[in-house]
C-alpha positions as CSV (number, residue, x, y, z in Angstrom):
1,M,224.4,-105.2,46.4
2,N,223.2,-108.6,45.4
3,T,225.3,-111.1,43.4
4,T,223.2,-110.6,40.2
5,A,223.6,-106.8,40.2
6,A,227.3,-107.2,41.0
7,A,227.7,-109.5,38.0
8,V,225.9,-107.0,35.7
9,N,228.1,-104.2,37.0
10,K,231.2,-106.1,36.1
11,S,229.9,-107.1,32.7
12,I,229.0,-103.5,31.9
13,A,232.3,-102.2,33.1
14,N,234.1,-104.6,30.8
15,T,232.2,-103.5,27.7
16,N,233.4,-101.0,25.2
17,K,233.1,-97.4,26.4
18,Q,231.0,-96.6,23.3
19,Q,228.3,-98.9,24.6
20,T,225.0,-98.0,23.0
21,A,221.9,-97.0,25.0
22,K,220.1,-100.1,23.7
23,E,222.9,-102.4,25.1
24,V,222.6,-100.7,28.5
25,I,218.9,-101.1,28.6
26,A,219.2,-104.8,27.5
27,A,221.7,-105.5,30.3
28,N,219.5,-103.9,32.9
29,V,216.4,-105.6,31.8
30,Q,218.1,-109.0,31.9
31,A,219.4,-108.2,35.4
32,L,215.9,-107.4,36.5
33,I,214.5,-110.7,35.0
34,E,217.2,-112.6,36.9
35,Q,216.5,-110.9,40.2
36,L,212.8,-111.5,39.9
37,E,213.3,-115.1,38.9
38,E,215.4,-115.5,42.1
39,G,212.5,-114.2,44.2
40,H,213.7,-110.6,44.6
41,S,210.3,-109.1,43.9
42,D,211.3,-105.7,45.4
43,A,213.5,-105.2,42.4
44,L,210.7,-104.0,40.1
45,A,209.3,-101.7,42.8
46,A,212.8,-100.1,42.9
47,Y,212.7,-99.5,39.2
48,L,209.1,-98.1,39.2
49,T,210.0,-95.8,42.1
50,A,213.0,-94.5,40.1
51,M,210.8,-93.8,37.2
52,G,208.9,-91.3,39.3
53,R,211.9,-89.8,41.0
54,F,213.9,-89.3,37.8
55,H,211.2,-88.8,35.2
56,N,213.3,-86.1,33.5
57,Y,215.9,-88.8,32.7
58,S,216.0,-91.1,29.7
59,F,214.6,-94.7,30.1
60,G,218.0,-96.2,29.9
61,N,219.5,-93.9,32.6
62,I,216.5,-94.5,34.9
63,L,217.3,-98.3,34.7
64,E,221.0,-97.5,35.4
65,I,220.2,-95.5,38.5
66,A,217.7,-98.0,39.8
67,R,220.1,-100.9,39.4
68,Q,223.2,-99.3,40.9
69,K,221.5,-97.4,43.8
70,P,217.8,-98.4,44.3
71,D,217.4,-95.9,47.2
72,A,218.6,-92.9,45.3
73,T,216.2,-89.9,45.6
74,R,218.1,-87.0,44.0
75,V,221.2,-87.2,41.7
76,A,223.5,-84.7,40.2
77,G,227.1,-84.5,39.0
78,L,230.1,-83.3,41.0
79,Y,229.9,-79.7,39.6
80,A,226.2,-79.4,40.2
81,W,226.5,-80.5,43.8
82,N,229.3,-78.0,44.3
83,Q,227.2,-75.2,42.9
84,L,224.5,-76.2,45.4
85,G,227.0,-75.9,48.3
86,R,227.5,-79.6,48.8
87,K,230.5,-81.9,48.4
88,V,230.6,-85.6,47.6
89,M,231.8,-87.5,50.6
90,K,235.2,-89.3,50.5
91,G,235.0,-92.8,49.3
92,E,231.6,-92.6,47.6
93,R,231.2,-94.4,44.3
94,G,229.5,-92.6,41.5
95,I,226.4,-93.9,39.6
96,R,227.3,-94.5,36.0
97,I,224.9,-93.2,33.4
98,L,225.2,-92.5,29.7
99,A,225.5,-88.9,28.4
100,P,225.0,-88.1,24.8
101,M,227.9,-86.7,22.7
102,I,226.7,-84.2,20.1
103,G,228.9,-83.6,17.1
104,I,229.0,-81.0,14.4
105,R,228.7,-82.3,10.8
106,R,230.1,-79.8,8.5
107,K,228.5,-79.4,5.0
108,K,230.5,-79.2,1.9
109,D,231.4,-75.7,0.9
110,E,229.1,-75.5,-2.1
111,E,226.1,-76.7,0.1
112,A,227.0,-74.3,2.9
113,E,227.0,-71.4,0.6
114,K,223.4,-72.0,-0.3
115,D,222.2,-71.2,3.2
116,I,224.6,-69.8,5.8
117,R,222.1,-70.6,8.6
118,T,222.6,-74.4,8.1
119,Q,226.3,-74.6,7.5
120,N,226.8,-77.0,10.4
121,Q,224.5,-79.7,11.6
122,A,224.3,-81.1,15.1
123,V,224.3,-84.9,15.2
124,L,224.4,-87.6,17.9
125,V,227.7,-89.4,17.5
126,G,227.5,-91.7,20.5
127,F,227.4,-91.8,24.3
128,R,230.0,-91.4,27.0
129,A,230.1,-92.6,30.6
130,A,229.2,-89.9,33.1
131,Y,228.9,-90.2,36.8
132,V,226.3,-88.7,39.2
133,F,225.9,-89.0,42.9
134,D,222.8,-89.3,45.1
135,V,222.2,-86.6,47.8
136,S,222.8,-89.2,50.5
137,Q,226.4,-89.4,49.2
138,T,227.0,-85.7,49.7
139,E,227.2,-83.3,52.7
140,G,227.0,-79.5,53.1
141,A,224.3,-76.9,52.7
142,E,220.6,-77.9,53.2
143,L,218.6,-78.3,50.0
144,P,215.1,-77.1,49.3
145,E,212.5,-79.8,48.6
146,F,211.7,-80.4,45.0
147,S,208.0,-79.7,45.7
148,E,205.4,-80.0,48.4
149,R,205.0,-83.6,49.5
150,V,201.8,-85.1,50.7
151,S,201.1,-88.1,52.9
152,G,197.9,-90.0,52.4
153,S,196.2,-87.1,50.5
154,A,196.7,-86.0,47.0
155,G,196.2,-82.4,47.9
156,E,196.4,-79.9,45.1
157,Y,197.8,-82.6,42.8
158,R,194.3,-84.0,42.5
159,D,193.0,-80.7,40.9
160,R,196.0,-80.6,38.6
161,L,195.3,-84.2,37.5
162,V,191.7,-83.4,36.8
163,D,192.7,-80.3,34.8
164,F,195.1,-82.5,32.8
165,V,192.4,-85.1,32.1
166,I,190.0,-82.5,30.9
167,A,192.7,-80.8,28.8
168,Q,193.1,-84.1,26.9
169,G,189.5,-84.0,25.9
170,I,188.6,-86.8,28.3
171,A,185.2,-86.5,30.0
172,L,185.2,-87.1,33.8
173,E,182.1,-88.2,35.8
174,F,181.2,-89.8,39.1
175,K,178.9,-92.8,39.0
176,E,177.7,-95.1,41.8
177,S,176.5,-97.6,39.2
178,I,180.1,-98.7,38.3
179,A,180.5,-100.4,41.8
180,P,182.3,-102.5,42.8
181,A,184.8,-101.1,40.3
182,L,186.6,-97.9,41.6
183,G,187.0,-96.6,38.1
184,M,186.2,-97.3,34.5
185,S,187.7,-96.1,31.2
186,Y,185.5,-95.9,28.2
187,G,187.7,-94.4,25.5
188,G,187.3,-90.6,25.8
189,K,185.5,-90.9,29.2
190,I,186.4,-91.9,32.7
191,A,184.0,-92.7,35.4
192,L,185.0,-92.8,39.1
193,L,183.1,-94.3,42.1
194,P,182.2,-91.5,44.5
195,G,183.2,-91.6,48.1
196,Q,186.8,-92.7,47.7
197,S,189.5,-91.3,49.9
198,S,191.7,-88.6,48.4
199,A,194.6,-91.0,47.9
200,E,192.5,-93.7,46.5
201,E,190.6,-91.4,44.1
202,F,193.9,-89.9,42.8
203,S,195.4,-93.4,42.3
204,T,192.2,-94.6,40.6
205,L,192.1,-91.6,38.2
206,V,195.8,-92.1,37.3
207,H,195.1,-95.8,36.6
208,E,192.1,-95.0,34.3
209,L,194.0,-92.2,32.6
210,A,196.8,-94.6,31.9
211,H,194.3,-96.8,30.1
212,E,193.1,-93.8,28.1
213,M,196.7,-93.0,27.1
214,L,197.9,-96.5,26.5
215,H,195.2,-99.0,25.8
216,N,192.6,-97.6,23.4
217,A,194.6,-97.9,20.2
218,E,197.1,-100.4,18.8
219,R,198.4,-101.5,22.2
220,R,194.9,-102.7,23.2
221,T,194.9,-105.4,20.6
222,A,198.6,-106.2,21.0
223,T,198.4,-107.0,24.8
224,T,196.4,-109.1,27.1
225,K,193.9,-107.7,29.6
226,T,196.1,-108.7,32.5
227,V,199.1,-106.9,31.0
228,R,197.0,-103.8,30.4
229,E,195.7,-103.7,34.0
230,T,199.2,-104.2,35.3
231,E,200.7,-101.5,33.2
232,A,198.0,-99.1,34.4
233,E,198.5,-100.1,38.0
234,A,202.3,-99.6,37.6
235,V,201.7,-96.0,36.2
236,A,199.5,-95.3,39.2
237,F,202.2,-96.6,41.5
238,V,204.9,-94.5,39.9
239,V,202.9,-91.3,40.1
240,G,201.4,-91.9,43.5
241,K,204.7,-92.8,45.0
242,T,206.3,-89.7,43.5
243,I,203.9,-87.2,45.1
244,G,204.1,-89.0,48.5
245,L,201.1,-91.3,48.7
246,Q,201.5,-94.4,50.8
247,T,200.9,-97.1,48.2
248,G,202.1,-100.7,48.0
249,R,200.1,-101.9,45.0
250,A,202.9,-102.3,42.5
251,S,202.5,-105.7,40.9
252,A,206.1,-106.8,41.3
253,D,205.4,-110.3,40.1
254,Y,204.1,-109.3,36.7
255,I,207.5,-110.2,35.3
256,H,206.1,-113.7,35.0
257,L,203.6,-112.5,32.4
258,Y,206.4,-112.2,30.0
259,H,207.9,-115.7,30.5
260,G,211.4,-114.2,30.6
261,N,210.9,-112.3,27.3
262,A,213.2,-109.4,27.7
263,A,211.9,-107.6,24.6
264,L,208.3,-107.6,25.8
265,L,209.3,-106.5,29.3
266,T,211.5,-103.7,27.9
267,E,208.6,-102.4,25.8
268,S,206.2,-102.6,28.8
269,L,208.6,-100.8,31.2
270,E,209.3,-98.1,28.6
271,V,205.6,-97.2,28.1
272,I,205.1,-97.2,31.8
273,Q,208.0,-94.7,32.2
274,K,206.9,-92.4,29.3
275,T,203.3,-92.3,30.5
276,S,204.3,-91.6,34.1
277,A,206.6,-88.9,33.0
278,V,203.9,-87.1,31.0
279,I,201.5,-87.2,33.9
280,L,204.1,-86.1,36.4
281,S,205.2,-83.2,34.2
282,A,201.6,-82.0,33.9
283,I,200.9,-82.0,37.6
284,E,204.1,-80.8,39.2
285,K,204.6,-77.2,40.2
286,P,205.7,-74.9,37.4
287,A,208.5,-73.6,39.6
288,A,209.5,-77.0,41.0
289,E,213.2,-77.7,40.8
290,T,214.2,-80.7,38.6
291,A,217.5,-82.6,38.3
292,E,218.8,-82.3,34.8
293,E,220.8,-84.8,32.9
294,P,224.4,-83.9,32.1
295,E,224.9,-81.4,29.4
296,P,225.8,-83.0,26.0
297,E,229.4,-83.1,25.2
298,L,230.4,-81.5,21.9
299,A,232.6,-83.5,19.6
300,Q,233.7,-83.1,16.0
301,A,232.0,-85.4,13.5
302,S,233.6,-86.0,10.1
């Protein structure tokens, strides 16, 4: 672990246990900025890779996992691993994430009597520290793969992606006239250059879909063209990396576009994560196993 990450770990460990999700995100984004400013350009690639691997997790917890164990591929708590026939190896250190605590807010007697179905109301009362472990930190029974992986070919993911694009009401066509561009987004229509390899076509379609999802409304006027292109490329990196494509096109140096502005970087990373998660959820197998976040802890709220 590098010096910057170690310092952030120490600062987070010393904060109040009721640390908010926003505080965790802010600490991680600041750590990312410092690592990139020191020349560790692989830091962003690790964060983007984690977005794909853990797209069922919250944005804050994805940042937590990526910072503490960049090479993590599948995480779960002690109980979950035990249920899968695996044990955490002695001496392994858990990955700290935040788990929500859900409380029960009781209504006054006279209010509760009006409608018995809504006597008690569930509310978020805070977060608690929870610990998960990567599969590399465990031993035991072999695990099934999450889903079929591909190498250099999008396989059936390509058809699922096309189906998703069409389901969004976006027209898809192939046009040689857009060359030398590989793809174009027109707001409700995507054009692809014919003749691309399977991997390139898939990546290009994800890139243009990201533009359709992110950059044809308010965000188009609120960002520069360079930022929009980089966000779309980051989404393509996350999705492509997750399904097994060999891609190294993540623009790790785009941190400099924000001139150290943590708020703008946080916003950008969050929209990349959310957009990637929507696309991955749409194209993954219905029966594919997914790692769930810890169950909420019940607590009484006054």
